[in-house]
N, CA, C and O atoms as a Tripos MOL2 file, in Angstrom:
@<TRIPOS>MOLECULE
protein
  260   259    65     0     0
PROTEIN
NO_CHARGES

@<TRIPOS>ATOM
      1 N           0.7110   -1.0870    0.0320 N.3       1 MET1
      2 CA          0.0990    0.0580    0.0270 C.3       1 MET1
      3 C           0.8020    1.1690    0.0090 C.2       1 MET1
      4 O           1.7710    1.1800    0.7680 O.2       1 MET1
      5 N           0.5790    2.2440   -0.7210 N.am      2 THR2
      6 CA          1.3130    3.3890   -1.0760 C.3       2 THR2
      7 C           0.9400    4.5500    0.3000 C.2       2 THR2
      8 O          -0.0170    4.3690    1.0530 O.2       2 THR2
      9 N           1.6180    5.3800    0.3820 N.am      3 SER3
     10 CA          1.0840    6.3750    1.5140 C.3       3 SER3
     11 C          -0.0760    6.9560    1.0210 C.2       3 SER3
     12 O          -1.0290    7.0520    1.7940 O.2       3 SER3
     13 N          -0.1930    7.4190   -0.2740 N.am      4 ALA4
     14 CA         -1.4250    8.1200   -0.7140 C.3       4 ALA4
     15 C          -2.6610    7.2780   -0.4700 C.2       4 ALA4
     16 O          -3.7250    7.7710   -0.0930 O.2       4 ALA4
     17 N          -2.4680    5.9240   -0.7110 N.am      5 GLU5
     18 CA         -3.7600    4.8800   -0.2630 C.3       5 GLU5
     19 C          -3.9850    4.9210    0.9870 C.2       5 GLU5
     20 O          -5.1590    4.8180    1.3430 O.2       5 GLU5
     21 N          -2.9790    5.0760    1.9570 N.am      6 LEU6
     22 CA         -3.1810    5.1330    3.3100 C.3       6 LEU6
     23 C          -3.7950    6.2570    3.6950 C.2       6 LEU6
     24 O          -4.6710    6.2370    4.5600 O.2       6 LEU6
     25 N          -3.3830    7.4040    3.0690 N.am      7 ILE7
     26 CA         -3.8380    8.6740    3.4670 C.3       7 ILE7
     27 C          -5.6530    8.9550    3.0590 C.2       7 ILE7
     28 O          -6.4580    9.5850    3.7450 O.2       7 ILE7
     29 N          -5.8510    8.4040    2.0140 N.am      8 LYS8
     30 CA         -7.4680    8.2160    1.4980 C.3       8 LYS8
     31 C          -8.1300    7.3700    2.6340 C.2       8 LYS8
     32 O          -9.1350    7.8090    3.1940 O.2       8 LYS8
     33 N          -7.6200    6.2360    2.9650 N.am      9 CYS9
     34 CA         -8.0930    5.4750    3.9010 C.3       9 CYS9
     35 C          -8.4130    6.1240    5.1670 C.2       9 CYS9
     36 O          -9.5380    6.0130    5.6540 O.2       9 CYS9
     37 N          -7.4080    6.8520    5.7740 N.am     10 LEU10
     38 CA         -7.5510    7.7070    6.9560 C.3      10 LEU10
     39 C          -8.5850    8.6020    6.9630 C.2      10 LEU10
     40 O          -9.3860    8.7350    7.8890 O.2      10 LEU10
     41 N          -8.5720    9.2570    5.8700 N.am     11 GLU11
     42 CA         -9.5350   10.3920    5.6750 C.3      11 GLU11
     43 C         -10.9230    9.8360    5.4730 C.2      11 GLU11
     44 O         -11.8660   10.5460    5.8220 O.2      11 GLU11
     45 N         -11.1420    8.7320    4.9850 N.am     12 LYS12
     46 CA        -12.4600    8.2450    4.8320 C.3      12 LYS12
     47 C         -12.8860    7.9160    6.2650 C.2      12 LYS12
     48 O         -14.0200    8.2220    6.6340 O.2      12 LYS12
     49 N         -12.0330    7.3080    7.0820 N.am     13 ALA13
     50 CA        -12.2940    6.9170    8.4850 C.3      13 ALA13
     51 C         -12.4470    8.0080    9.4120 C.2      13 ALA13
     52 O         -12.5760    7.8420   10.6240 O.2      13 ALA13
     53 N         -12.4300    9.1790    8.8060 N.am     14 GLY14
     54 CA        -12.6220   10.5810    9.8970 C.3      14 GLY14
     55 C         -11.3620   11.2340   10.2720 C.2      14 GLY14
     56 O         -11.4280   12.1880   11.0480 O.2      14 GLY14
     57 N         -10.2700   10.8640    9.8420 N.am     15 TRP15
     58 CA         -8.9150   11.2450   10.3020 C.3      15 TRP15
     59 C          -8.7330   12.6690    9.4870 C.2      15 TRP15
     60 O          -9.0730   12.7970    8.3110 O.2      15 TRP15
     61 N          -8.1810   13.6600   10.2360 N.am     16 LEU16
     62 CA         -8.0490   15.1440    9.7740 C.3      16 LEU16
     63 C          -6.6620   15.3820    9.8360 C.2      16 LEU16
     64 O          -5.9500   15.0400   10.7800 O.2      16 LEU16
     65 N          -6.2490   16.0280    8.7250 N.am     17 ARG17
     66 CA         -4.7840   16.3470    8.4470 C.3      17 ARG17
     67 C          -4.7580   17.6810    9.3690 C.2      17 ARG17
     68 O          -5.5370   18.6290    9.2740 O.2      17 ARG17
     69 N          -3.6930   17.5410   10.2750 N.am     18 ARG18
     70 CA         -3.4530   18.6870   11.1940 C.3      18 ARG18
     71 C          -2.2570   19.7770   10.8160 C.2      18 ARG18
     72 O          -2.2070   20.9690   11.1180 O.2      18 ARG18
     73 N          -1.2990   18.9680   10.0460 N.am     19 GLY19
     74 CA         -0.3010   19.7790    9.4290 C.3      19 GLY19
     75 C           0.6940   18.9360    8.9860 C.2      19 GLY19
     76 O           0.6790   17.7360    9.2620 O.2      19 GLY19
     77 N           1.6550   19.5110    8.2500 N.am     20 THR20
     78 CA          2.8970   18.7950    8.0420 C.3      20 THR20
     79 C           4.2140   19.2480    8.6790 C.2      20 THR20
     80 O           4.5250   20.4130    8.9250 O.2      20 THR20
     81 N           4.9700   18.0980    8.9180 N.am     21 LYS21
     82 CA          6.2760   17.9630    9.5370 C.3      21 LYS21
     83 C           7.2780   17.7660    8.6390 C.2      21 LYS21
     84 O           7.2860   16.5540    8.4250 O.2      21 LYS21
     85 N           8.0780   18.2630    8.0330 N.am     22 GLY22
     86 CA          9.1890   17.8530    7.1680 C.3      22 GLY22
     87 C           8.4200   17.0590    6.1570 C.2      22 GLY22
     88 O           7.4610   17.5980    5.6030 O.2      22 GLY22
     89 N           8.7610   15.7970    5.8620 N.am     23 SER23
     90 CA          7.8890   14.8450    4.7060 C.3      23 SER23
     91 C           7.0140   14.1510    5.3340 C.2      23 SER23
     92 O           6.7320   13.0910    4.7740 O.2      23 SER23
     93 N           6.4360   14.3860    6.3800 N.am     24 HIS24
     94 CA          5.2270   13.4610    7.2930 C.3      24 HIS24
     95 C           4.1030   14.4120    7.1620 C.2      24 HIS24
     96 O           4.3190   15.6130    7.3290 O.2      24 HIS24
     97 N           2.8030   13.9300    6.8470 N.am     25 HIS25
     98 CA          1.5760   14.3160    7.1240 C.3      25 HIS25
     99 C           1.2840   13.9420    8.5470 C.2      25 HIS25
    100 O           1.5410   12.8000    8.9310 O.2      25 HIS25
    101 N           0.7390   14.8770    9.3900 N.am     26 VAL26
    102 CA          0.2130   14.5610   10.7370 C.3      26 VAL26
    103 C          -1.2390   14.6950   10.7680 C.2      26 VAL26
    104 O          -1.7340   15.7760   10.4470 O.2      26 VAL26
    105 N          -2.1420   13.4970   11.1990 N.am     27 TYR27
    106 CA         -3.4060   13.3860   11.2360 C.3      27 TYR27
    107 C          -3.7770   13.1020   12.6050 C.2      27 TYR27
    108 O          -3.1300   12.4650   13.4360 O.2      27 TYR27
    109 N          -4.9790   13.6970   12.7360 N.am     28 VAL28
    110 CA         -5.3660   13.5970   14.3640 C.3      28 VAL28
    111 C          -7.1510   13.2000   13.8670 C.2      28 VAL28
    112 O          -7.6350   13.4930   12.7740 O.2      28 VAL28
    113 N          -7.8140   12.5440   14.8990 N.am     29 HIS29
    114 CA         -8.9780   12.0570   14.8170 C.3      29 HIS29
    115 C         -10.0140   12.7030   15.9560 C.2      29 HIS29
    116 O          -9.6110   12.6710   17.1180 O.2      29 HIS29
    117 N         -11.2240   13.2440   15.7120 N.am     30 PRO30
    118 CA        -11.9790   13.7260   16.7190 C.3      30 PRO30
    119 C         -12.2600   12.9990   17.9130 C.2      30 PRO30
    120 O         -12.4800   13.5720   18.9800 O.2      30 PRO30
    121 N         -12.2620   11.5800   17.7570 N.am     31 ASP31
    122 CA        -12.7060   10.8150   18.8170 C.3      31 ASP31
    123 C         -11.6050   10.0200   19.5120 C.2      31 ASP31
    124 O         -11.7640    9.5950   20.6560 O.2      31 ASP31
    125 N         -10.3770    9.8040   18.7440 N.am     32 ARG32
    126 CA         -9.3530    9.1780   19.1730 C.3      32 ARG32
    127 C          -8.3940    9.9240   19.8040 C.2      32 ARG32
    128 O          -8.1880   11.0520   19.3570 O.2      32 ARG32
    129 N          -7.6190    9.4520   20.9580 N.am     33 PRO33
    130 CA         -6.4510   10.1220   21.3010 C.3      33 PRO33
    131 C          -5.1830   10.1870   20.5310 C.2      33 PRO33
    132 O          -4.9260    9.1590   19.9040 O.2      33 PRO33
    133 N          -4.2740   11.2320   20.4310 N.am     34 GLY34
    134 CA         -3.0250   10.9510   19.7890 C.3      34 GLY34
    135 C          -3.1630   11.4890   18.4540 C.2      34 GLY34
    136 O          -4.1630   12.1410   18.1510 O.2      34 GLY34
    137 N          -2.1250   11.2360   17.5430 N.am     35 HIS35
    138 CA         -2.0050   11.6320   16.2860 C.3      35 HIS35
    139 C          -1.2280   10.4110   15.4640 C.2      35 HIS35
    140 O          -0.7210    9.4480   16.0400 O.2      35 HIS35
    141 N          -1.2190   10.5930   14.1380 N.am     36 ILE36
    142 CA         -0.6640    9.5490   13.2400 C.3      36 ILE36
    143 C           0.1520   10.3170   12.0030 C.2      36 ILE36
    144 O          -0.3330   10.9600   11.0720 O.2      36 ILE36
    145 N           1.6170   10.0240   12.3150 N.am     37 SER37
    146 CA          2.4780   10.5510   11.2270 C.3      37 SER37
    147 C           2.6800    9.6970   10.0370 C.2      37 SER37
    148 O           3.1780    8.5710   10.0460 O.2      37 SER37
    149 N           2.1800   10.4450    8.8670 N.am     38 VAL38
    150 CA          2.3180    9.1730    7.7140 C.3      38 VAL38
    151 C           3.5640    9.8840    6.6900 C.2      38 VAL38
    152 O           3.4290   10.9890    6.1650 O.2      38 VAL38
    153 N           4.6140    9.1310    6.5550 N.am     39 PRO39
    154 CA          5.5670    9.8290    5.3700 C.3      39 PRO39
    155 C           4.9690    9.9740    3.9860 C.2      39 PRO39
    156 O           4.4200    9.0450    3.3940 O.2      39 PRO39
    157 N           5.0730   10.8800    3.6350 N.am     40 HIS40
    158 CA          4.7760   11.2930    2.1980 C.3      40 HIS40
    159 C           5.6210   12.1490    1.3630 C.2      40 HIS40
    160 O           6.0960   13.1210    1.9510 O.2      40 HIS40
    161 N           5.9020   12.0160    0.1830 N.am     41 PRO41
    162 CA          5.3190   11.0230   -0.6730 C.3      41 PRO41
    163 C           6.1880    9.8800   -0.5110 C.2      41 PRO41
    164 O           7.3880   10.0880   -0.3310 O.2      41 PRO41
    165 N           5.7460    8.7190   -0.5500 N.am     42 ARG42
    166 CA          6.1990    7.1060   -0.5260 C.3      42 ARG42
    167 C           5.5130    6.4030   -1.3550 C.2      42 ARG42
    168 O           4.2990    6.5480   -1.4930 O.2      42 ARG42
    169 N           6.3120    5.4470   -2.0870 N.am     43 GLU43
    170 CA          5.5210    4.6050   -3.2030 C.3      43 GLU43
    171 C           4.9140    3.5360   -2.4140 C.2      43 GLU43
    172 O           3.7020    3.3310   -2.4680 O.2      43 GLU43
    173 N           5.7720    2.7830   -1.6170 N.am     44 ASP44
    174 CA          5.1340    1.9260   -0.8460 C.3      44 ASP44
    175 C           5.8150    1.6360    0.7130 C.2      44 ASP44
    176 O           7.0160    1.5170    0.9590 O.2      44 ASP44
    177 N           4.7920    1.5700    1.5810 N.am     45 LEU45
    178 CA          5.1860    1.5220    2.9500 C.3      45 LEU45
    179 C           5.5390    0.2390    3.2920 C.2      45 LEU45
    180 O           4.9020   -0.6640    2.7500 O.2      45 LEU45
    181 N           6.4850   -0.0720    4.1340 N.am     46 GLY46
    182 CA          6.9500   -1.5240    4.5890 C.3      46 GLY46
    183 C           5.8980   -2.0520    5.4050 C.2      46 GLY46
    184 O           5.1480   -1.3100    6.0390 O.2      46 GLY46
    185 N           5.8080   -3.2870    5.4180 N.am     47 PRO47
    186 CA          4.8430   -4.0360    6.0800 C.3      47 PRO47
    187 C           4.7440   -3.8600    7.4430 C.2      47 PRO47
    188 O           3.6090   -3.9370    7.9110 O.2      47 PRO47
    189 N           5.7410   -3.6230    8.2550 N.am     48 GLY48
    190 CA          5.7290   -3.4890    9.6860 C.3      48 GLY48
    191 C           5.2760   -1.9470    9.9700 C.2      48 GLY48
    192 O           4.6010   -1.7330   10.9770 O.2      48 GLY48
    193 N           5.5900   -0.9930    9.2040 N.am     49 LEU49
    194 CA          5.3540    0.2840    9.2470 C.3      49 LEU49
    195 C           3.5480    0.5840    8.9980 C.2      49 LEU49
    196 O           2.7680    1.2210    9.7060 O.2      49 LEU49
    197 N           3.3430   -0.0660    7.8690 N.am     50 LEU50
    198 CA          1.7830   -0.0990    7.5350 C.3      50 LEU50
    199 C           1.1160   -0.6840    8.7600 C.2      50 LEU50
    200 O           0.4490    0.1090    9.4250 O.2      50 LEU50
    201 N           1.1800   -1.8710    9.1480 N.am     51 HIS51
    202 CA          0.8770   -2.4310   10.3680 C.3      51 HIS51
    203 C           0.6880   -1.6110   11.3500 C.2      51 HIS51
    204 O          -0.4370   -1.4960   11.8370 O.2      51 HIS51
    205 N           1.5120   -1.0580   11.7080 N.am     52 LYS52
    206 CA          1.8950   -0.2460   13.0550 C.3      52 LYS52
    207 C           0.6120    1.1250   12.7590 C.2      52 LYS52
    208 O          -0.1570    1.4070   13.6770 O.2      52 LYS52
    209 N           0.5390    1.8040   11.5240 N.am     53 LEU53
    210 CA         -0.1310    2.9570   11.4130 C.3      53 LEU53
    211 C          -1.5800    2.5470   11.3780 C.2      53 LEU53
    212 O          -2.4190    3.2660   11.9190 O.2      53 LEU53
    213 N          -1.8980    1.4950   10.8060 N.am     54 LEU54
    214 CA         -3.0940    1.0380   10.5660 C.3      54 LEU54
    215 C          -3.8830    0.4660   11.9340 C.2      54 LEU54
    216 O          -5.1090    0.4750   12.0440 O.2      54 LEU54
    217 N          -2.9570   -0.0340   12.9540 N.am     55 LYS55
    218 CA         -3.2400   -0.3630   14.3420 C.3      55 LYS55
    219 C          -3.4910    0.6420   15.0110 C.2      55 LYS55
    220 O          -4.4680    0.6530   15.7600 O.2      55 LYS55
    221 N          -2.7260    1.6260   14.8960 N.am     56 GLN56
    222 CA         -2.7860    3.0630   15.8400 C.3      56 GLN56
    223 C          -4.1170    3.8510   15.1910 C.2      56 GLN56
    224 O          -4.7980    4.5680   15.9240 O.2      56 GLN56
    225 N          -4.4070    3.7000   13.9480 N.am     57 ALA57
    226 CA         -5.6520    4.0420   13.4290 C.3      57 ALA57
    227 C          -6.7920    3.3660   13.8530 C.2      57 ALA57
    228 O          -7.8580    3.9650   13.7090 O.2      57 ALA57
    229 N          -6.8070    2.3150   14.3150 N.am     58 GLY58
    230 CA         -7.9140    1.2300   14.4970 C.3      58 GLY58
    231 C          -8.4840    0.8190   13.3500 C.2      58 GLY58
    232 O          -9.7030    0.6530   13.4020 O.2      58 GLY58
    233 N          -7.8580    0.5780   12.1760 N.am     59 LEU59
    234 CA         -8.3200    0.1410   11.0310 C.3      59 LEU59
    235 C          -7.4840   -1.2210   10.7670 C.2      59 LEU59
    236 O          -6.5490   -1.6100   11.4670 O.2      59 LEU59
    237 N          -8.0700   -1.9570    9.4680 N.am     60 LYS60
    238 CA         -7.3260   -3.0630    9.0710 C.3      60 LYS60
    239 C          -7.1610   -2.7940    7.5910 C.2      60 LYS60
    240 O          -7.8830   -2.0580    6.9170 O.2      60 LYS60
    241 N          -6.2530   -3.3960    7.2310 N.am     61 GLU61
    242 CA         -5.9950   -3.2640    5.5430 C.3      61 GLU61
    243 C          -7.0290   -3.7700    4.8910 C.2      61 GLU61
    244 O          -7.1460   -3.1080    3.8600 O.2      61 GLU61
    245 N          -7.9850   -4.7380    4.9540 N.am     62 VAL62
    246 CA         -9.0480   -4.9640    4.2450 C.3      62 VAL62
    247 C         -10.0870   -3.9990    4.3270 C.2      62 VAL62
    248 O         -11.0250   -4.0350    3.5310 O.2      62 VAL62
    249 N          -9.9820   -2.9270    5.4400 N.am     63 ASN63
    250 CA        -11.2330   -2.1090    5.1490 C.3      63 ASN63
    251 C         -10.7220   -0.8740    4.4420 C.2      63 ASN63
    252 O         -11.4930    0.0840    4.3910 O.2      63 ASN63
    253 N          -9.2770   -0.7460    3.7760 N.am     64 CYS64
    254 CA         -8.9430    0.3220    3.1360 C.3      64 CYS64
    255 C          -8.8730   -0.1820    1.5890 C.2      64 CYS64
    256 O          -8.4760    0.7010    0.8300 O.2      64 CYS64
    257 N          -9.1540   -1.3210    1.0250 N.am     65 LYS65
    258 CA         -9.2480   -1.7250   -0.0840 C.3      65 LYS65
    259 C         -10.5370   -1.4540   -0.6650 C.2      65 LYS65
    260 O         -10.7830   -1.8150   -1.8160 O.2      65 LYS65
@<TRIPOS>BOND
     1     1     2 1
     2     2     3 1
     3     3     4 2
     4     3     5 am
     5     5     6 1
     6     6     7 1
     7     7     8 2
     8     7     9 am
     9     9    10 1
    10    10    11 1
    11    11    12 2
    12    11    13 am
    13    13    14 1
    14    14    15 1
    15    15    16 2
    16    15    17 am
    17    17    18 1
    18    18    19 1
    19    19    20 2
    20    19    21 am
    21    21    22 1
    22    22    23 1
    23    23    24 2
    24    23    25 am
    25    25    26 1
    26    26    27 1
    27    27    28 2
    28    27    29 am
    29    29    30 1
    30    30    31 1
    31    31    32 2
    32    31    33 am
    33    33    34 1
    34    34    35 1
    35    35    36 2
    36    35    37 am
    37    37    38 1
    38    38    39 1
    39    39    40 2
    40    39    41 am
    41    41    42 1
    42    42    43 1
    43    43    44 2
    44    43    45 am
    45    45    46 1
    46    46    47 1
    47    47    48 2
    48    47    49 am
    49    49    50 1
    50    50    51 1
    51    51    52 2
    52    51    53 am
    53    53    54 1
    54    54    55 1
    55    55    56 2
    56    55    57 am
    57    57    58 1
    58    58    59 1
    59    59    60 2
    60    59    61 am
    61    61    62 1
    62    62    63 1
    63    63    64 2
    64    63    65 am
    65    65    66 1
    66    66    67 1
    67    67    68 2
    68    67    69 am
    69    69    70 1
    70    70    71 1
    71    71    72 2
    72    71    73 am
    73    73    74 1
    74    74    75 1
    75    75    76 2
    76    75    77 am
    77    77    78 1
    78    78    79 1
    79    79    80 2
    80    79    81 am
    81    81    82 1
    82    82    83 1
    83    83    84 2
    84    83    85 am
    85    85    86 1
    86    86    87 1
    87    87    88 2
    88    87    89 am
    89    89    90 1
    90    90    91 1
    91    91    92 2
    92    91    93 am
    93    93    94 1
    94    94    95 1
    95    95    96 2
    96    95    97 am
    97    97    98 1
    98    98    99 1
    99    99   100 2
   100    99   101 am
   101   101   102 1
   102   102   103 1
   103   103   104 2
   104   103   105 am
   105   105   106 1
   106   106   107 1
   107   107   108 2
   108   107   109 am
   109   109   110 1
   110   110   111 1
   111   111   112 2
   112   111   113 am
   113   113   114 1
   114   114   115 1
   115   115   116 2
   116   115   117 am
   117   117   118 1
   118   118   119 1
   119   119   120 2
   120   119   121 am
   121   121   122 1
   122   122   123 1
   123   123   124 2
   124   123   125 am
   125   125   126 1
   126   126   127 1
   127   127   128 2
   128   127   129 am
   129   129   130 1
   130   130   131 1
   131   131   132 2
   132   131   133 am
   133   133   134 1
   134   134   135 1
   135   135   136 2
   136   135   137 am
   137   137   138 1
   138   138   139 1
   139   139   140 2
   140   139   141 am
   141   141   142 1
   142   142   143 1
   143   143   144 2
   144   143   145 am
   145   145   146 1
   146   146   147 1
   147   147   148 2
   148   147   149 am
   149   149   150 1
   150   150   151 1
   151   151   152 2
   152   151   153 am
   153   153   154 1
   154   154   155 1
   155   155   156 2
   156   155   157 am
   157   157   158 1
   158   158   159 1
   159   159   160 2
   160   159   161 am
   161   161   162 1
   162   162   163 1
   163   163   164 2
   164   163   165 am
   165   165   166 1
   166   166   167 1
   167   167   168 2
   168   167   169 am
   169   169   170 1
   170   170   171 1
   171   171   172 2
   172   171   173 am
   173   173   174 1
   174   174   175 1
   175   175   176 2
   176   175   177 am
   177   177   178 1
   178   178   179 1
   179   179   180 2
   180   179   181 am
   181   181   182 1
   182   182   183 1
   183   183   184 2
   184   183   185 am
   185   185   186 1
   186   186   187 1
   187   187   188 2
   188   187   189 am
   189   189   190 1
   190   190   191 1
   191   191   192 2
   192   191   193 am
   193   193   194 1
   194   194   195 1
   195   195   196 2
   196   195   197 am
   197   197   198 1
   198   198   199 1
   199   199   200 2
   200   199   201 am
   201   201   202 1
   202   202   203 1
   203   203   204 2
   204   203   205 am
   205   205   206 1
   206   206   207 1
   207   207   208 2
   208   207   209 am
   209   209   210 1
   210   210   211 1
   211   211   212 2
   212   211   213 am
   213   213   214 1
   214   214   215 1
   215   215   216 2
   216   215   217 am
   217   217   218 1
   218   218   219 1
   219   219   220 2
   220   219   221 am
   221   221   222 1
   222   222   223 1
   223   223   224 2
   224   223   225 am
   225   225   226 1
   226   226   227 1
   227   227   228 2
   228   227   229 am
   229   229   230 1
   230   230   231 1
   231   231   232 2
   232   231   233 am
   233   233   234 1
   234   234   235 1
   235   235   236 2
   236   235   237 am
   237   237   238 1
   238   238   239 1
   239   239   240 2
   240   239   241 am
   241   241   242 1
   242   242   243 1
   243   243   244 2
   244   243   245 am
   245   245   246 1
   246   246   247 1
   247   247   248 2
   248   247   249 am
   249   249   250 1
   250   250   251 1
   251   251   252 2
   252   251   253 am
   253   253   254 1
   254   254   255 1
   255   255   256 2
   256   255   257 am
   257   257   258 1
   258   258   259 1
   259   259   260 2
@<TRIPOS>SUBSTRUCTURE
     1 MET1         2 RESIDUE 1 A MET
     2 THR2         6 RESIDUE 1 A THR
     3 SER3        10 RESIDUE 1 A SER
     4 ALA4        14 RESIDUE 1 A ALA
     5 GLU5        18 RESIDUE 1 A GLU
     6 LEU6        22 RESIDUE 1 A LEU
     7 ILE7        26 RESIDUE 1 A ILE
     8 LYS8        30 RESIDUE 1 A LYS
     9 CYS9        34 RESIDUE 1 A CYS
    10 LEU10       38 RESIDUE 1 A LEU
    11 GLU11       42 RESIDUE 1 A GLU
    12 LYS12       46 RESIDUE 1 A LYS
    13 ALA13       50 RESIDUE 1 A ALA
    14 GLY14       54 RESIDUE 1 A GLY
    15 TRP15       58 RESIDUE 1 A TRP
    16 LEU16       62 RESIDUE 1 A LEU
    17 ARG17       66 RESIDUE 1 A ARG
    18 ARG18       70 RESIDUE 1 A ARG
    19 GLY19       74 RESIDUE 1 A GLY
    20 THR20       78 RESIDUE 1 A THR
    21 LYS21       82 RESIDUE 1 A LYS
    22 GLY22       86 RESIDUE 1 A GLY
    23 SER23       90 RESIDUE 1 A SER
    24 HIS24       94 RESIDUE 1 A HIS
    25 HIS25       98 RESIDUE 1 A HIS
    26 VAL26      102 RESIDUE 1 A VAL
    27 TYR27      106 RESIDUE 1 A TYR
    28 VAL28      110 RESIDUE 1 A VAL
    29 HIS29      114 RESIDUE 1 A HIS
    30 PRO30      118 RESIDUE 1 A PRO
    31 ASP31      122 RESIDUE 1 A ASP
    32 ARG32      126 RESIDUE 1 A ARG
    33 PRO33      130 RESIDUE 1 A PRO
    34 GLY34      134 RESIDUE 1 A GLY
    35 HIS35      138 RESIDUE 1 A HIS
    36 ILE36      142 RESIDUE 1 A ILE
    37 SER37      146 RESIDUE 1 A SER
    38 VAL38      150 RESIDUE 1 A VAL
    39 PRO39      154 RESIDUE 1 A PRO
    40 HIS40      158 RESIDUE 1 A HIS
    41 PRO41      162 RESIDUE 1 A PRO
    42 ARG42      166 RESIDUE 1 A ARG
    43 GLU43      170 RESIDUE 1 A GLU
    44 ASP44      174 RESIDUE 1 A ASP
    45 LEU45      178 RESIDUE 1 A LEU
    46 GLY46      182 RESIDUE 1 A GLY
    47 PRO47      186 RESIDUE 1 A PRO
    48 GLY48      190 RESIDUE 1 A GLY
    49 LEU49      194 RESIDUE 1 A LEU
    50 LEU50      198 RESIDUE 1 A LEU
    51 HIS51      202 RESIDUE 1 A HIS
    52 LYS52      206 RESIDUE 1 A LYS
    53 LEU53      210 RESIDUE 1 A LEU
    54 LEU54      214 RESIDUE 1 A LEU
    55 LYS55      218 RESIDUE 1 A LYS
    56 GLN56      222 RESIDUE 1 A GLN
    57 ALA57      226 RESIDUE 1 A ALA
    58 GLY58      230 RESIDUE 1 A GLY
    59 LEU59      234 RESIDUE 1 A LEU
    60 LYS60      238 RESIDUE 1 A LYS
    61 GLU61      242 RESIDUE 1 A GLU
    62 VAL62      246 RESIDUE 1 A VAL
    63 ASN63      250 RESIDUE 1 A ASN
    64 CYS64      254 RESIDUE 1 A CYS
    65 LYS65      258 RESIDUE 1 A LYS
C-alpha cells in the first residue's frame, strides 16, 4: 500500500490532517487520542510500518481496499 492510499483510507475513516512536519503528514481524529504521522510522498510503505499505522488508527488493511 502506498502512502497516498493510506491517506485516503484515513480520511475516509474520519482522520483530519493537522499539518505537515518535514516529509510527514500529521493526522488527528476527533474521537481517538493521539496523532498519526504518515511519511509522504512514498511509493510503498513497509509491512511493519503499515501494520503499525493501521493499528494506531484502529483500522485493518482489508477495510482500506
